[in-house]
MARPA-91898 format. One record per residue: residue in three letters; x, y, z of N, C-alpha, C in turn. Coordinates in steps of 0.001 Angstrom, whole numbers, plus 500000, padded with zeros to 6 digits. Atoms other than C-alpha are relative to their C-alpha. Layout:
BEGIN
ALAXYZXYZXYZ ...
END
This chain:
BEGIN
MET499489500019498633297260592016808082499559498741500755 LEU500536501154499292295065589172809321500624498688499541 ASP499410501236500513297016586657807224501050499412500946 ILE499005500550499084299636586328809980499364499079501046 LEU500671500896499065297015584533812068500076498552499547 LYS499797501379500443297812581468809964501128499339500779 HIS498958500547499129300849581069812236499358499553501323 ARG500759500535498870299430578786814912500447500566501349 THR499500499512498717301681579859817766499595501452500223 TYR500370498600499840301128583545817118498492500157500159 ARG501465499890499908297380583016816620499525499758501429 HIS500413500304498634297006581443820056500471501086500976 LEU499486498944499139299211584084821681499197501291499825 PHE500787498800500270297237586869819996498645499936500697 PHE501311500112499367293886585555821189500112499942501527 ALA499757499935498556295350585035824654500102501450500452 GLN499888498573499699296262588717824614498643500682499936 VAL501305499364500186292796589706823350499089499738501192 VAL500953500316498932290799587865826013500462500573501337 ALA499492499417498762293086589028828819499743501500500046 LEU500198498558500035292842592648827693498528500381500055 LEU501432499743499867289079592469827281499587499966501475 GLY500289500089498577288881591342830859500571501168500784 THR499383498855499340291292594065831951499199501274499755 GLY500815498834500326289157596655830161498734500071500829 LEU501176500034499130286069595545832059500368500430501420 ALA499550499628498658288039595885835293500291501489500103 THR499709498567499998289152599408834313498725500819500190 VAL501279499307499866285546600568833883499439499797501408 ALA500526500302498672284492598817837094500773500736501090 LEU499178499306499011287410600335839006499679501492500042 SER500403498592500036286393603829837846498714500203500799 ILE501273499916499277282906603193839211500212499796501497 VAL499662500219498592284325601803842473500561501279500615 ALA499379498777499499286446604933842882498967501109500183 PHE501026498956499906283470607212842202499044499716501156 ASN500887500367498894281294605303844666500644500249501362 LEU499299499839498730283954605510847384500401501442500280 ALA499424498666499801285173609065846786499224501115499313 ASP500819498997500694282506610902844717500856500856499068 ASP499301499093500904284022613990843052501522499910500090 GLU498560500191499876287494613051844296500442498646499435 ALA499664501283500623287444609836842263501292500085499194 GLY498771499823500772290185611252840033501235499855500867 LYS498875500119499073292475611498843062500244498538500363 VAL499877501418499655291754607883844050500580499207498824 LEU499504500706501175292289606626840494501445500364499706 GLY498631499577500232295432608695840115500972499304500927 THR499153500692499033296875607187843288500095498510499689 ALA500015501427500341295813603644842311500876499721498793 MET499194500189501192297414604043838904501476500287500266 ALA498613499766499620300567605472840485500598498753500661 ILE499565501267499400300806602294842587500283498968498910 LYS499821500890501142300377600322839380501323500274499302 MET498786499643500709303221602232837752501259499694500802 VAL498860500365499163305565601728840720500313498512499825 ALA499824501439500222305001597993840338500622499729498642 TYR499486500203501346305651598200836601501461500399499883 VAL498636499491500111308831600245836950500986499091500728 LEU499082500762499172310366598099839700500037498510499655 ILE500112501448500147309142594601838838500421499512498618 ALA499800500493501363309401594344835032501437499579499688 PRO498638500427500356313218594327834640500448498758500762 LEU499592501158499202313764591867837500499264498741499567 ALA500787501153500425310954589581836347500517499453498687 SER499464500432501288312350589500832826501325499260500179 ALA498719500659499744315796588604834168499811498626500637 LEU500273501276499341314438585865836446499384498988499046 ALA500703500884500932312350584470833582500951499207499115 GLU499021500772500775315541583348831838500235498616500598 ASN499791501275499318315663580535834387498733499147500060 VAL501291500690499961312010579512833972499417499957498591 PRO500642500041501325310237578292830785498944501090499868 ARG500913498881500210308260581162829285498546499599500213 ARG501394500417499902305035579178829091499577499835501459 VAL500303500196498579305157578187832769499819501339500690 MET500065498690499376305811581770833795498725500742499605 LEU501175499278500485303019583219831626498701499438500590 VAL501207500629499451300405580717832820499869500319501486 PHE500025499703498571301340581203836472499532501434500261 LEU500352498594499804301039584991836171498547500280499625 ASP501418499874500340297655584723834422499110499531501153 LEU500801500543498901296337582601837298500054500905501229 VAL499895499041498895297649585068839886499069501185499758 ARG500855498856500325295860587912838090498518499644500112 ALA501389500447499872292632585892837935499569499966501461 ALA500329500088498574292753585282841691499778501383500610 ILE500150498642499468293203588981842466498714500646499485 ALA501224499426500570290426590030840081498757499439500668 LEU501118500628499309288161587587841889499683500707501322 ALA500192499327498710288658589577845106499547501455499861 LEU500279498571500164288143593089843657498536500406500228 PRO501375499554499769284296593117843764499644500193501466 PHE500352499991498585284393592789847532500643501145500781 VAL499352498890499300286362595968848322498952500978500531 THR500879499002499378284697598447850670500765501224500465 GLU499162498900499545287622600692851553501005500368498910 ILE499060499532501017289973602781849439501337499280500121 TRP498712500667499830293068601125850954499979498586499427 GLU500113501324500594291767597730849806500198500057498487 VAL499771499792501433291667599055846239501498500104499726 TYR498568499800500196295284600167846561500787498698500151 LEU499273501247499738296466596824847989499827498994498868 LEU500262500984501045294785594608845402500575500436498657 ILE499421499483501238295855596852842528501506499778499991 ALA498549500198499913299464596621843747500378498560499655 VAL499694501408500262299443592805843718499689499633498551 LEU500407500294501371297556592588840412501027500525499001 GLN499100499388500961299930594959838675501428499473500101 CYS498709500685499932303046593235839988500002498789499055 ALA500118501141500910301824590158838124499988500449498544 SER500038499482501372301047592202834981501361500528499573 ALA498670499474500303304462593877835185500967498884499622 ALA499172501144500362306083590457835035499541499369498688 PHE500580500691501156303731589085832342500306500709498685 THR500027499297501282303763591796829661501328499987499255 PRO498764500021500785307473592137828740500419498608499557 ILE499697501373500415307916588356828699499171499631498776 PHE500895500257501122304907588062826398500457500740498750 GLN499610499182501148306085590910824132501287499501499355 SER498727500468500546309601589517823748499869498652499309 THR500243501286500642308132586170822664499594500165498537 ILE500569499829501333306442587583819547501052500070498897 PRO499005500011501085309560588460817475500677498653499808 ASP499460501356500157310860584933818167499020499095499264 ALA501023500781500694307572583460816962499835500431498547 LEU500135499443501349307568585743813872501304500675499603 PRO498697499402500317311183586264812735499990500920498779 ASN500096499132501168310123587885809417499498501388500423 GLU500350498647499544310000591688809905498634500455499494 ALA501308499602500534306970592182807630498877499371500828 ASP500987500663499140305041589617809672499951500653501379 TYR499937499399498676306226591209812893499332501376500019 THR500657498695500093305071594659811741498478499846500049 LYS501437500276499951301603593237811093499574499581501404 ALA500315500451498641301707591565814499499943501166500973 LEU500017498829499136302516594878816163498696500780499861 SER501265499300500206299474596485814578498837499211500587 LEU501043500816499382297309593559815612500056500104501526 SER499843499850498560298748593852819110499429501330500468 ARG500560498692499689297844597544819097498470499939499978 LEU501449500186500062294339596559818030499490499273501242 ALA500397500721498793294210594143820940499929500935501199 TYR500035499019498918295097596928823343498817500948499838 ASP501143499127500244292448599067821689498680499313500315 MET501190500736499587289921596334822309499684500297501467 GLU500184499659498596290507597123825976499288501342500142 ASN500555498655499905289545600746825306498699500190499235 LEU501188499848500834286759600188822778498943498948500304 VAL500973501068499820285059596806823032499649499817501478 SER500263500195498570285461596469826796499028501043500564 PRO500992499032499514283710599779827598498616499802499407 ALA501302500241500625280962599011825093499318498794500635 LEU500531501187499339280534595553826606499591500327501434 ALA500322499589498637280611597109830069498686500774500048 ALA501239499218500055277885599581829111498785499092499814 LEU501094500947500232275728596714827823499713499182501254 LEU500175500820498806276319594579830923499380500790501148 LEU500523499173498915275525597473833244498499500249499878 VAL501447499888500186272029597608831745499291498851500715 PHE500647501203499490271332594096833015500529499548501366 THR499404500483498767273624593648836008500744501120500703 SER499280498996499226275718595466838618501456500078499559 TRP498603499830500378279251596779838240500886498896500584 GLN499199501076499425280530593988840519500189498830499038 ALA499926501117500938279774591465837785501059500211498918 LEU498989499735501017282246593198835471501315499308500328 PHE498754500653499614285108591744837477499996498506499660 SER500076501404500414283842588249836603500560499833498593 GLY499439500030501349284689589033832993501515500054500016 THR498551499931499859288207589902834096500578498633500363 VAL499554501333499585288595586529835816499959499023498826 ILE500147500885501159287300584681832755501077500283498961 GLY498991499625500980289682586627830512501380499456500343 PHE498686500490499598292788585705832515500086498471499936 ILE499998501464500068291818582032832770500060499532498540 ALA499970500351501423291126581855829020501383500255499408 SER498646499699500457294497583505828368500967498892500399 ALA499128501077499525296256580866830484499802498717499194 LEU500297501206500773294516578049828594500570500095498587 LEU499471499821501357295515579495825211501526499913499984 VAL498541500071499931299143579885826278500468498554500143 THR499622501398499809299262576237827384499805499156498744 SER500351500798501178297949575115823981501067500015498910 VAL498959499916501027301125576011822033501380499921500642 LEU498617499961499565304878575641822281500510501427499880 ILE499507498630499975306406578981823258501481499994499644 PRO498567499939500305309770579856821616500802500327501249 SER499198499817498797312484579676824244500875501235499944 GLY499129498845500126314453582588822856501464499592499929 ILE498567500257500127318202582881822353500675500257501333 LYS499299499852498743320314582304825436501308500761499808 SER498735499274500034323213584587826174501164499033500161 GLU498821500848499889326612582962825620500692500202501342 LYS499405499686498717327878584697828753498921500022501074 ARG500972500080498921325967583796831886500106501219500897 ARG500005498805499169325024586989833708499080499798501195 GLY500846500029498837323548587487837145498678500699499739 VAL501337499428500171319945588592837654500061501508499834 TYR499959498547500053320813592218838286500724500501498754 ALA499309499644501243323239592348835363499062499854498808 ARG500972500207501069320528590943833085498922501077500027 ALA501009498949499879318023593448834426500553501342499534 ARG499371498727500357320476596306833871500275500106498503 ARG499604500015501404321282595268830290499036500801499112 GLY500976499273500807318058596666828822500162501507500113 PHE499816498570499795318657600096830349501290500497499341 GLU498752499649500672322229600101829035499779500189498502 LEU500290499889501427320935599527825498499212501278499705 PHE500782498780500193318431602375825872500881501248500052 THR499177498805499850321004604910827053501064500116498916 ALA498940499989501004323527603912824376499492500154498576 THR500564499987501346321148603887821362499151501259499804 PRO500716498725500153319964607318820076498500499857499786 ARG501436500112500275316586606139818720499236499581501263 LEU500665500431498780315791604474822045499963501123501040 ARG500056498824499127316701607647823949498821500892499599 GLY501166499251500475314114609395821773498699499356500427 VAL501194500729499576311586606696822638499662500314501457 ILE500241499678498593312030607474826349499205501301500119 ALA500698498714499960310931611078825739498589499888499435 LEU501336500177500578308019610016823515499079499232500943 ASN500804500696498990306872607635826240499310500982500942 LEU500573499019499081306315610679828442498846500750499353 VAL501105499349500713304173612415825796498758499114500044 VAL501108500956500012302003609290825538499347499907501376 SER500549500172498659301607608945829290499266501242500485 LEU500652498761499569300713612605829878498609500131499389 ALA501308499943500650297890612471827331499104498845500441 GLY500793501163499614296770608956828223499467500083501416 ALA500439499872498609296596609715831941498793500922500119 MET501151499099499985294210612578831271498720499240499670 VAL501174500771500406291825610180829542499604498996501079 ILE500308501105499093292077607281831990499542500496501370 VAL500288499531498642291979609285835224498777500909500060 ASN501002498945499878289615612152834440498747499826499146 THR501215500220500779287057610671832044498769499909500902 VAL501147500154499097284755609626834895499682501307500724 VAL500217498717499350285249613026836563499235500943499074 LEU500672499144500977284216614867833396498565499544499750 VAL501293500503500447281337612618832391498985499965501138 GLN500960500155498908279721611850835757500048501152500999 GLY499884498909499055281080614668837889499565501341499455 GLN500299498690500567280858617699835592498771500007499093 PHE501144500038500919278357616648832924498759499421500657 GLY501134500590499299276125614791835416499359498841499269 LEU500534501102500788275745611770833147500203498671500731 THR500058501316499372275704608008833805501251499171499734 GLU498900500938500200278079605062833964500118499578498538 GLN499983500381501409277064604096830438500695501062499148 HIS499340498926500746278230607504829183501510500006500246 THR498571500147499726281585606988830913500604498927499098 ALA499546501076500879281940603728829006500070500483498549 MET499990499455501362281056605571825756501244500848499752 ALA498826499142500151283859608083826349501276499170499857 PHE498859500904500146286415605307826896499991499325498624 ALA500125500649501303285094603630823749500417500928498866 ALA499591499040501024285634606803821701501521500060499901 PHE498535500007499973289285606879822767500539498728499337 GLY499573501259500591289700603214821886499710499911498518 GLY500350500026501416287925603666818555500997500771499155 GLY498989499233500722290354606377817463501312499252499896 SER498759500766499994293298604233818459499924498807499058 MET500170501155500877291902601242816585500071500402498527 LEU499934499516501377291423603239813376501441500251499586 ALA498597499747500298295047604354813554500770498701499835 ALA499294501277500074296273600813814192499726499279498686 LEU500350500630501274294423599550811108500751500635498831 ALA499338499289501085296096602196808941501524499899500060 LEU498561499906499808299613601860810342500839499030499172 PRO499144500861500824300921598752808461500303500592498634 ALA499777499367501302300437600535805135500811501278500146 LEU499300498736499783301677603857806534501484499773500288 LEU498613500275499640304865602303807930500819499473498826 GLN499282500358501213305751601054804456500496501235499262 ARG499640498761500685305972604686803284500718500992500914 TRP499408499069499042306948606600806412500969499268500925 GLN499098500547499000309836606034808786499304499953501366 ASP500562500113498657309049604972812351500027501343500725 ARG499845498710499319310326608324813599498910500987499576 GLN501036499094500496307922610304811383498633499661500585 VAL501305500437499494304922608245812483499862500329501476 MET500080499824498560305738608447816171499974501476500389 LEU500017498564499705306484612183816177498661500618499610 THR501330499525500397303250612827814276498965499628501061 GLY500900500421498932301412610811816909500119500886501224 ALA499786499129498844302970612946819636499371501376499785 VAL500616498706500321301845616154817883498476499919500126 ILE501446500202499888298297614773817651499575499984501470 LEU500325500076498575298320614002821383500010501383500648 ILE499902498659499417299441617512822314498854500881499512 SER501102499204500538296898619122819995498674499593500620 GLY501230500474499376294173616936821523499815500562501405 LEU500076499421498665294997618161825035499584501468499930 ILE500341498583500149294736621761823814498548500170499555 VAL501374499913500497291480621201821920498997499632501097 ALA500886500419498915290025619610825079499716501111501013 LEU500140498936498996290339622901827034498563500517500154 PRO501365499472499827286818624228826257498904498937500077 VAL501002501068499996285084620826826476498998500199501132 ASN501051499821498992281737621201828261498808499068499803 SER501089500938500251279615618326826935500563498702499457 LEU499588501292500530279791614678825942500170500060498488 ALA499926499884501459279189615623822300501332500584499555 TRP498684499446500286282415617649822386501108499030500408 LEU498970500875499448284356615143824459500298498802499107 LEU499818501238500750283816612091822244500971500157498820 PRO499039499871501102285586613396819066501404500369500469 VAL498672499655499475288427614883821140500691498753500529 TRP499440501241499489288953611558822913500376499058498857 ALA499665500814501168288884609772819532501293500501499342 TRP498781499395500560291556612201818224501225499627500839 LEU498919500419499120293703611459821261500327498519499800 GLY499766501417500252293250607746820557500840499764498757 ILE499204500109501227294653608208817031501470500282500306 GLY498630499663499644297755609909818410500637498958500901 PHE499534501015499062298080607311821164500536498776499254 SER499595501175500772298292604444818667501205500307499114 ALA498907499644500911300564606257816190501322500153500736 ALA498768499771499247303081607164818884500564498732500617 GLN499561501205499291303273603649820338500241498774499130 THR499971501252500756302738600979817685501372499641499430 PRO498715500394500596306161601180815942501094499641501000 ILE498928500173499028308093600836819214500565498580499971 GLY499523501382500035308294597031818988501027499765498913 ARG499032500118501093310077597294815639501337500618500401 LEU498776499328499585312590599743817092500779499153501006 LEU499340500824498996313327597484820057500638498770499362 THR499478501192500669313783594436817818501246500327499189 ARG498842499584500798316177596326815528501191500400500870 SER498962499415499148318149597671818481500598499015500997 ALA499486500985499055318918594423820325500146498642499316 HIS499869501385500437320244590955819580498971499127500721 GLY501040500871499464317945588021820280500118499735501493 GLN499822500314498581319478587231823668499706501193500911 ASP500247498798499208318977590849824799498572500531499863 ARG501343499473500230315400591303823573499117499983501244 PRO500817499919498781313670590272826820500403501162500899 ALA499516498909499148315856592778828672499585501363499457 VAL500337498697500562315187595635826242498487500224499997 PHE501449499860499890311434594947826150499600500320501451 ALA500278499713498594311425594916829948500390501430500354 ALA499578498624499745313367598192830024499000500991499424 GLN501013499133500592310855599787827640498736499997500852 PHE501176500108499151308012598509829775500180500822501272 SER499723499279498765309635599938832892500122501504499768 LEU499790498580500266310716603273831383498718500694499553 SER501254499396500438307380603898829669499065500212501179 HIS500888499868498854305546603310832899500550500923501074 ALA499479498927499158307894605614834740499343501325499613 GLY500741498824500462306248608289832590498583500023500543 TRP501344500101499435302830607044833677499999500249501507 LEU499876499758498564304039607163837280499979501494500307 ILE500066498547499869304499610891836829498620500517499613 ALA501205499438500600301409611456834730498725499684500782 TYR501238500390499314298764609533836698499697500867501227 PRO500327499150498850299058611348840031499880501471499637 LEU500101498617500443299613614644838223498604500292499461 ALA501336499817500566296388614254836227498915499870501063 GLY501024500219498980294443612964839226499933501090501041 TRP499983499020498922295549615407841900499753501414499508 LEU500305498686500565295539618473839660498517500132499693 GLY501428499975500295292048617562838491499147500161501240 ALA500767499929498759290899617229842111500139501341500707 PHE499736498814499189292507620350843595500073501302499195 ALA499980498798500842292776622774840659498745500003499124 SER501118500122500936290584622410837587500446499155498828 ILE499675500804501173290388620280834463500787500834498993 GLN499315499132500963291516623257832343501466500195500372 ILE498617499850499554294622623863834441500764498685499810 THR499392501311500194295337620137834355500408499802498543 LEU499724500146501427295127620124830556501180500873499570 LEU498924499081500370297433623150830243501358499484500484 ILE498734500489499453300111621683832523500450498735499273 LEU499656501228500708299978618263830855500474500296498580 ALA499598499636501365300181619836827369501375500657499994 GLY498700499344499926303124622043828402501138499016500213 LEU498984501020499759305093619107829782500193499105498772 ALA499918500826501203304268617082826652500799500689498898 VAL499224499242500991305704619840824435501495499889500309 VAL498597500129499597308967619760826417500535498606499650 ALA499588501369500301309113615967826039500154499779498503 LEU499924500144501453308442616174822284501264500653499453 VAL498777499312500440311239618712821754501223499168500362 SER498895500855499577313568616427823724500146498787499086 ALA499970501166500888312610613447821547500596500347498646 ILE499486499561501300313346615393818355501513500175500052 LYS498561499784499857316808616324819661500760498700500255 LEU499317501240499635317654612881821047500038498981498862 TRP500130500998501069316565610883817977500311500672498665 PRO499633499327501254318436612033814820499047499639498861 ALA500874500247501144316346612403811681500608498953499060 ASN499295500993500817318978610382809804500357498819500896 ASP499829501153499131318739606979811460499955498715499172 PRO499990501211500833319753604250808963500192498742500846 ILE499822501278499299319656600601809987501467499581499960 GLU498592500346500146323150599951808607500864501249500151 LEU499089498884499777325994602202809739501430499599499631 LEU498583500190500279329538602508808386500796500344501265 HIS499226499789498781331958602149811294501328499273499889 GLN498645500550500056335533601156812073500369499368501343 HIS499528500718498818337094598685814526501520500117500084 ASP498549499817499908340547600051815288500643499029500980 ALA499430500867498965340999597779818293500063498533499591 LEU500018501397500436340385594548816350501077499754498956 THR499008500389501001343003592713814328499294499633498695 GLU500562500320501304342505592017810648499465498573499923 ASP500446501385500038342081588301811332498930499681501042 HIS501096500220499058339400588784813998498768499530499227 PRO501169500519500729336230586843813036499047501089499504 HIS500938498945500382334224590081812897500515500836498841 THR499416499152501038336638591848810532500687499212498893 ALA499236500809500948338175588940808624499472500097498579 SER500564500014501343335766589059805696499778501389499418 SER500366498677500504334949592763805456500968501109500390 GLY499030498992499605337923594556807033499559500762501246 ARG500287499245498780338096596903809997498898501040499800 GLU501064499048500319335854599465808287498935499306499166 HIS501080500680500712332510598038807228498654500539500475 ALA501360499577499649328747598547807405499122498771500204 HIS501002501032499725326008596341808878498987500582500973 PRO500943499497498988322929596736811086500706500188501341 TYR499205499665498831324429598477814102499181499815501270 ILE500647500292498724323473597138817538501063500033501088 ILE499066499933498881325162597849820855500234498602500572 ASP499607501284499413327069594753822038501460500094500399 SER498608499982499529330544593732823220500962500524498940 LEU499157499495501087332055594532819801499665501430499607 HIS500464498659500355330069597749819409499445500672501261 PRO500466499487498702329934599297822908499461501425499953 LYS500440498613500114329298602875821699499429500257498618 TRP500560499606501297327267604508818937501051500785499214 PRO498947499331500786329552605656816089499697501483499751 
END
């Protein structure tokens, strides 16, 4: 898997992702501590609201940013957004009021909402070989897991010697280092659309592909399963560890690290697993693991119980998400990939927009057990929907017929009106056969 790092452009982009996410992970731990310091036992409510603001930014900004980015070189856009995020992170240690947390998080996440889909759509252009791209997806998953594993561990170590405010310095350093790495390579420009579309038409294109492609409709439902389980971990870990168990900040970091460790183990195994299993099998299995983890968490009453459950949830989290990049690449032509990656980014975070406040407010006003039951129940409904929306038989090439095209049309001239090829929604194939 590590052999793809021989590709210079991808290597620099990968390490840019790693350092930025490490910094983001430090900020996540620090933000949990900020919320607990400002709101005590209602920290889950504060975090849930802050994360809901984050998701609103992601849902609204990502498609428009991706569309606007067609008019701006990718490298310029990525560097600019890294610098914006660094500036905001620099201000976070100085917050004293809950509303200040909400405001800064909103600005920070608007920048992240623009950055991530542009970055993700660059990778398949840098690695056109599917085997290389599959390895890159697993490495990317590992990078995200670094945020959940290495960052909390590093945070726990730093908190022994310094205050939580210093954690935000790591975030600033991470974003600046990311910007420097992006500037060090030529970023593929991507394939331009032959037909010039307006910003809103370009933003809408990704959603059109999702609604028209069965496997992508299934992905929408699986996104909700992932967000319901993930929100429980991100929002309520500090409530469980410091509020209910009466433990320390270092133990909160350990719990986040357990979740990240499980996800990392799964990511390491996935390249080999995806050679034998279909994407659908892997992702549905991941969803089942997530639901089972929420149920097993019901009687949790100690850190010793929490850590393996959080690790189990991490395994499901990675399995349900890692193959998505392959599905998006297979389901869109090169010129539409930024739009479909942006749509996935937006739609997946729409699930988080539901899950974050649900996990936070239920945890604050009901109980953790009731929260777990409701989240698990909703996840089951989403899983059943995914199974129905995404057919088990989902070949890459589909036999189809073009009755409206003449025999001498360029698309049918060599193979006739009835033929088979990788089926992607476009002007010649507006509907799924």
